C-alpha positions as CSV (number, residue, x, y, z in Angstrom):
1,X,89.0,107.2,89.1
2,X,91.0,104.0,89.9
3,X,90.1,102.4,93.2
4,X,93.8,101.5,93.8
5,X,94.7,105.2,93.7
6,X,92.1,105.9,96.4
7,X,93.4,103.1,98.5
8,X,96.9,104.4,98.2
9,X,95.6,107.9,99.1
10,X,94.0,106.4,102.3
11,X,97.2,104.6,103.3
12,X,99.3,107.8,102.8
13,X,96.8,109.6,105.1
14,X,96.8,106.8,107.7
15,X,100.6,106.5,107.7
16,X,101.3,110.2,107.6
17,X,103.8,110.0,104.7
18,X,104.8,108.5,101.4
19,X,107.7,106.5,102.7
20,X,105.7,104.7,105.4
21,X,102.9,104.1,103.0
22,X,105.3,102.5,100.5
23,X,106.6,100.3,103.3
24,X,103.1,99.2,104.3
25,X,102.0,98.5,100.7
26,X,105.4,97.0,99.7
27,X,105.6,99.5,96.8
28,X,108.5,101.6,95.6
29,X,108.1,105.2,96.9
30,X,108.1,106.4,93.3
31,X,105.0,104.2,92.7
32,X,103.2,105.8,95.6
33,X,104.1,109.3,94.3
34,X,102.9,108.4,90.8
35,X,99.6,107.1,92.0
36,X,98.9,110.2,94.1
37,X,100.0,112.5,91.2
38,X,97.6,110.6,88.9
39,X,94.8,111.1,91.3
40,X,95.6,114.8,91.7
41,X,95.8,115.2,87.9
42,X,92.4,113.5,87.5
43,X,90.8,115.7,90.2
44,X,92.6,118.8,89.0
45,X,93.8,119.9,92.4
46,X,96.5,119.0,94.9
47,X,95.5,116.6,97.7
48,X,98.5,117.2,99.9
49,X,100.7,120.1,100.9
50,X,104.3,119.2,101.2
51,X,105.9,121.2,104.0
52,X,109.5,120.1,104.4
53,X,109.4,116.4,105.2
54,X,105.8,116.6,106.4
55,X,102.6,116.3,104.4
56,X,99.2,117.6,105.3
57,X,95.9,117.3,103.6
58,X,94.7,120.3,101.5
59,X,91.0,121.3,101.7
60,X,90.4,119.1,98.6
61,X,92.1,116.2,100.3
62,X,90.0,116.6,103.4
63,X,86.8,116.6,101.3
64,X,87.9,113.5,99.4
65,X,88.8,111.5,102.5
66,X,85.3,110.4,103.7
67,X,84.4,109.4,100.1
68,X,87.6,107.4,99.8
69,X,86.9,105.7,103.2
70,X,83.4,104.8,102.1
71,X,84.6,103.3,98.8
72,X,87.2,101.3,100.6
73,X,84.6,100.0,103.0
74,X,82.2,99.0,100.2
75,X,85.1,97.3,98.4
76,X,85.8,95.2,101.5
77,X,82.1,94.4,101.9
78,X,81.9,93.3,98.3
79,X,84.9,91.0,98.7
80,X,83.5,89.5,102.0
81,X,80.1,89.0,100.4
82,X,81.4,86.4,97.9
83,X,82.6,84.1,100.7
84,X,80.2,81.6,102.2
85,X,80.4,80.5,105.8
86,X,82.2,77.3,104.7
87,X,84.6,79.3,102.7
88,X,85.4,81.9,105.3
89,X,87.6,84.7,104.0
90,X,88.0,88.4,103.9
91,X,89.6,90.9,106.4
92,X,88.7,92.0,109.9
93,X,90.0,95.3,111.2
94,X,89.9,95.1,115.0
95,X,90.8,97.8,117.5
96,X,91.6,97.3,121.2
97,X,93.4,99.1,124.0
98,X,96.7,97.5,125.2
99,X,95.2,96.0,128.3
100,X,92.6,94.0,126.3
101,X,94.9,93.2,123.4
102,X,97.4,91.6,125.8
103,X,95.2,90.1,128.5
104,X,91.8,89.3,127.0
105,X,92.1,88.8,123.2
106,X,94.9,86.3,122.6
107,X,92.7,83.2,123.3
108,X,89.9,84.7,121.2
109,X,92.2,85.3,118.3
110,X,93.9,82.0,118.6
111,X,90.6,80.1,118.4
112,X,89.4,82.2,115.5
113,X,92.6,81.7,113.6
114,X,92.5,78.0,114.1
115,X,89.0,77.8,112.8
116,X,89.3,80.4,109.9
117,X,92.9,80.7,108.8
118,X,91.9,82.4,105.5
119,X,90.5,85.5,107.3
120,X,93.1,88.2,107.6
121,X,93.0,89.9,111.0
122,X,94.6,93.3,111.7
123,X,94.6,94.3,115.4
124,X,95.1,98.1,115.9
125,X,95.9,99.5,119.3
126,X,94.5,102.8,120.5
127,X,92.6,104.7,123.2
128,X,89.0,103.8,123.6
129,X,87.6,107.2,122.3
130,X,89.9,106.9,119.3
131,X,88.7,103.4,118.5
132,X,85.0,104.3,118.8
133,X,85.5,107.1,116.3
134,X,87.2,104.7,113.9
135,X,84.3,102.2,114.2
136,X,81.9,105.1,113.4
137,X,83.9,106.1,110.4
138,X,84.2,102.5,109.1
139,X,88.0,102.3,109.5
140,X,87.4,99.4,112.0
141,X,85.0,96.5,111.7
142,X,84.7,96.2,115.5
143,X,86.5,97.4,118.6
144,X,87.0,96.2,122.2
145,X,86.7,98.9,124.8
146,X,87.3,99.3,128.5
147,X,84.6,101.8,129.3
148,X,81.7,102.6,131.6
149,X,78.3,101.5,130.2
150,X,77.0,104.2,127.8
151,X,74.5,104.3,124.9
152,X,75.6,105.3,121.4
153,X,73.0,105.5,118.7
154,X,75.5,104.8,115.9
155,X,77.2,101.8,117.7
156,X,75.9,98.5,118.8
157,X,77.5,97.8,122.2
158,X,77.7,94.4,123.9
159,X,78.9,94.3,127.5
160,X,81.2,91.3,127.9
161,X,82.4,91.4,131.5
162,X,82.7,94.0,134.3
163,X,86.3,94.5,135.1
164,X,87.5,94.9,138.7
165,X,90.3,97.4,139.2
166,X,93.3,96.8,141.5
167,X,95.2,99.5,143.4
168,X,98.6,97.8,143.4
169,X,101.7,98.3,145.5
170,X,105.0,96.5,146.2
171,X,104.9,93.8,148.9
172,X,105.4,95.3,152.4
173,X,104.0,98.7,151.5
174,X,102.8,100.6,154.6
175,X,99.3,100.8,153.3
176,X,99.0,97.0,153.1
177,X,97.8,96.7,156.7
178,X,94.9,99.1,156.4
179,X,91.4,97.7,156.5
180,X,90.4,100.3,153.9
181,X,92.6,102.6,151.9
182,X,91.0,106.0,151.5
183,X,91.8,108.8,149.0
184,X,93.5,110.7,151.8
185,X,96.0,107.9,152.3
186,X,97.2,108.6,148.7
187,X,98.0,112.3,149.2
188,X,101.7,111.7,149.7
189,X,102.0,108.7,147.5
190,X,103.5,108.6,144.0
191,X,100.9,107.4,141.4
192,X,102.1,105.8,138.2
193,X,99.7,106.8,135.4
194,X,98.6,105.1,132.3
195,X,98.5,107.3,129.2
196,X,96.4,110.4,129.0
197,X,93.0,109.6,127.6
198,X,92.8,106.2,129.3
199,X,89.2,105.8,130.6
200,X,90.0,104.2,134.0
201,X,92.8,106.7,134.6
202,X,90.3,109.5,134.1
203,X,87.8,108.0,136.4
204,X,90.4,107.4,139.1
205,X,91.7,111.0,138.8
206,X,88.2,112.4,138.9
207,X,87.5,110.5,142.1
208,X,90.7,111.7,143.8
209,X,90.2,115.3,142.6
210,X,86.8,115.3,144.2
211,X,88.4,114.4,147.5
212,X,91.0,117.2,147.1
213,X,93.8,114.8,146.0
214,X,95.7,115.9,142.9
215,X,98.4,113.3,142.0
216,X,101.5,114.5,140.1
217,X,100.9,113.7,136.4
218,X,104.6,113.6,135.5
219,X,105.0,109.8,135.8
220,X,103.0,108.6,132.7
221,X,103.5,105.3,131.0
222,X,102.2,103.9,127.7
223,X,102.9,100.3,128.6
224,X,101.3,98.3,131.4
225,X,104.2,96.0,131.8
226,X,106.5,99.0,132.5
227,X,104.0,100.2,135.2
228,X,104.0,96.8,136.9
229,X,107.8,96.6,136.9
230,X,108.1,100.1,138.3
231,X,105.6,99.4,141.1
232,X,107.6,96.2,142.0
233,X,110.7,98.3,142.5
234,X,108.9,100.7,144.8
235,X,108.6,103.7,142.5
236,X,104.9,104.2,143.3
237,X,101.4,102.8,143.2
238,X,99.0,102.3,140.3
239,X,95.4,101.5,139.5
240,X,95.1,98.8,136.8
241,X,92.5,96.3,135.6
242,X,92.7,93.3,137.9
243,X,93.0,91.0,134.8
244,X,96.4,92.6,134.0
245,X,98.0,91.9,137.4
246,X,96.5,88.6,138.5
247,X,99.7,86.6,137.8
248,X,101.9,89.0,139.8
249,X,99.4,89.0,142.6
250,X,99.4,85.2,142.8
251,X,103.2,85.1,142.7
252,X,103.5,87.7,145.4
253,X,105.4,90.2,143.3
254,X,102.6,92.8,143.7
255,X,100.1,93.5,146.5
256,X,96.5,94.5,146.0
257,X,95.5,97.2,148.5
258,X,92.0,97.3,150.1
259,X,90.7,100.0,147.8
260,X,87.0,100.6,146.8
261,X,87.2,100.4,143.1
262,X,83.4,100.7,142.4
263,X,83.7,104.3,141.2
264,X,86.5,103.4,138.8
265,X,85.2,100.1,137.5
266,X,84.7,99.7,133.8
267,X,83.4,97.0,131.5
268,X,85.0,95.2,128.6
269,X,82.8,95.8,125.6
270,X,82.7,95.0,122.0
271,X,81.2,97.6,119.6
272,X,80.4,97.7,115.9
273,X,78.4,100.1,113.7
274,X,74.7,99.6,113.8
275,X,74.4,100.0,110.0
276,X,77.3,97.7,109.2
277,X,76.6,94.5,107.3
278,X,77.7,91.5,109.3
279,X,79.9,89.4,107.1
280,X,80.3,85.7,107.9
281,X,83.8,86.5,109.2
282,X,82.4,89.2,111.6
283,X,79.5,87.1,112.8
284,X,81.8,84.3,113.7
285,X,84.1,86.6,115.5
286,X,81.2,87.9,117.6
287,X,80.1,84.4,118.4
288,X,83.6,83.3,119.6
289,X,83.9,86.5,121.6
290,X,80.6,85.8,123.4
291,X,81.7,82.3,124.2
292,X,85.0,83.5,125.8
293,X,83.2,86.3,127.6
294,X,80.9,83.8,129.3
295,X,84.1,82.1,130.6
296,X,85.6,85.4,131.8
297,X,82.4,86.1,133.8
298,X,82.7,82.7,135.6
299,X,86.3,83.2,136.8
300,X,86.4,84.4,140.4
301,X,88.8,87.3,141.2
302,X,91.7,86.6,143.6
303,X,90.9,87.8,147.1
304,X,92.7,90.8,148.6
305,X,95.4,89.6,151.1
306,X,96.0,92.3,153.7
307,X,98.4,90.1,155.7
308,X,101.4,90.8,153.4
């Protein structure tokens, strides 16, 4: 059984089709088809059902998948093992939600890239629960999460910084003058939501629901920048990590309301599998992350200005 056929099988599964797999691997689609057919011939069973333009795994394909993932992981470990610290190389698969990928990680990745240009880094976006599952399965080497503190026997978790949350509004909003904004004040307000499955959205909604407030879920965004722009135009309010709105608050484009965020606060965390061998590339990434996290913890949050 050729390992390249298994790798192609994994990419087809991850991309959801032969055409996208061919684009990712820079192969002709006929080559992808030939490799999968060769694998199916060797195993004596189809691995995919072709239903119109869609493909789905057969029972045999689902059984093969974890073994193919393990072989791919061991292949990557074997490649990484031959590199010394002075000859840093290999690949790091990193996952992060949008808020951290955009507002926490760029400086980390820039420093790492400057030090170790031969390490290939792939940054994969996703929801926190999805990323944790992918670390458990070995698809990711490590993931950054925005999550409440929680134990996980399979994952090593390092808390990097507690993130304050900001209930944001456009300047001049009627709630700006209140000494404390309570859940009841939001009953008639439009709330702009992050995507379903977002940890801090869930915590915010749970808090409001306990107070008898049930915001309309119809305004849902997959992009934080879009939420900020819509809040600026007066479309509604939103709860976002403070780190994602600090520039707009300083520039006066957004207003932070006097909201008690303690029940919705989450921490930026880095997680990796407890049984994963730490390659030199991974060890150095964790070291650089810890260095930047110490700087994050030292930066004071901007004060709430209720005079606007």
